[in-house]
N, C-alpha and C positions, 0 to 999 in steps of 0.2 A: 377347210375345217370352220372358216367365220361364214361360209355361205352357209354352210350349214347350222349355225350357231341361229345366222339370221333366221333363215324357214323356220326353226323351233321358235320363234319368240313371236314370230308372226301368226303361227297357229293359234300359241297359246293368247295372245292378245282378243286373234277373234274368237277363240270360245270364249275369253273373257266378258267378248263384246256382247256374245251369243248369249249366255248365262244372264246375264245383267238386263237383255232384254225379255225373256222368260219371266224374268220375274216381278217386271212391270207387268204381266196380264193377269187382265181385271177381271173374280167374280162377280157375274152382273147381278145383286140380288135390290130390289127395290128399299125392302128393307132397310139401308144403311140411306135409304136421301130419310130417317125417321127422324134424323136433327133438323131435316128443315121443315116438317110441317104448320111450325105456327109460323115461318116465314111465310109459304103460302097460303096460310089460309087468313092471315090476316096480313098487316101492314106493318108488319116488326123487321127489325131490319136478321139477316140471318145470322147466323149464330158463323165464328172462324169452324168451326165443325161442321156446322152444314157445308160453306164452300169448299173444305177440304174433300167432304164428301160428296159436294157433285165434279170437283173435277173429277176427282177418281171414281165415279161410278159416269165420267163423259162419256166414252165407248158404248157407253149401255142402250143411252138414254133414245136413241130411235125404235133400239128393240122393245123400250118399256112403251113410248109412244104407237107401236103397230099393236101391243096388244088394249083391245077393249077398257076391259078392268083397270087398267093404268092411266092412258089417256088421259082421261077424265083430267086426273090430277095434274097430269105433266103439262097439259095444253092447256094452260092457265094464262094469263096475263100476268101474275100475280109467279107464279115459277116464271112467265118470260126476265120479270125485273128481279129475281134472285138472281137466277142464275147470271143476267147484268152486272148485276152488285157484286157478284163474285168473281168476275173476269172472266166467266166463261161462257160463250160463245152456244146461243141456241140451239139444238139437232135442225139440219136439213134433209130430213129424208126422206 
């Protein structure tokens, strides 16, 4: 009885962890980075909102860099500086 209870608990824990991983999935949307525009286009420091959005969208940055319309905004010295200031490594795609 104890073994089956432990097995059931293990299954529940695994399912909860899998669910947590799924809920962390990011919807790639470059408009989510709109709070970073002023920091990228000028010398102003990024806001907390900008930094949180960059961290949230980090898995999407390579996808954005592959898009010619977005690459010219993302692959700039200021974008790299903003990412660095926010503690988000700039992607190597």
